[in-house]
N, C-alpha and C positions, 0 to 999 in steps of 0.2 A: 718561428723562434729566430732561425737564421736569418729568413730574410727583413724581419726587423733590424736586425744588428748591421745589415748590409746596408740599408737606407740609413743608417742614423750616421754611419760611417762618410758616406757619400756628401752630407751639407754641414759639415764642421764651419766652415766658413758664413753658411745662411744663420746659424744660430749667433756666431759671433757679432755678426752683421747687426741683429735683433739685438743683443744685447746692448751693443755702442750704441744704437739708435735710443734705445729709453734710457739710456745712462746719460746720453748729451740733453733729453728733453727733462728727465727729472733736475738734473744740473742747472740749466736754462730756467726753469721755473724756482728753484731755489736760488737763484742769483736777485730775485727781485723779493724776498723776505725780508730783506735789510731798507725798504722803500718805507716811509714814512707814510705818505698819502699816494693813492693810486694817480691823481693827476701830476705826481712827480715823475712817473715813468714816463718815458719819450722813447722812440726809436732810433736806434744810433748804428752807424755803420761798424764802428768799432766793438759794438756789443754781439755781433749777429757773426 
């Protein structure tokens, strides 16, 4: 049991990075929910 506790203490930033990556992807996709048509979406340097 102590071994599992020690493993989780060694990787707090890995978990944080995973949470941030998932949040970034979700928010990037949510940004496009306001678009009327798929053809109106275009790549822009300011969006990424």
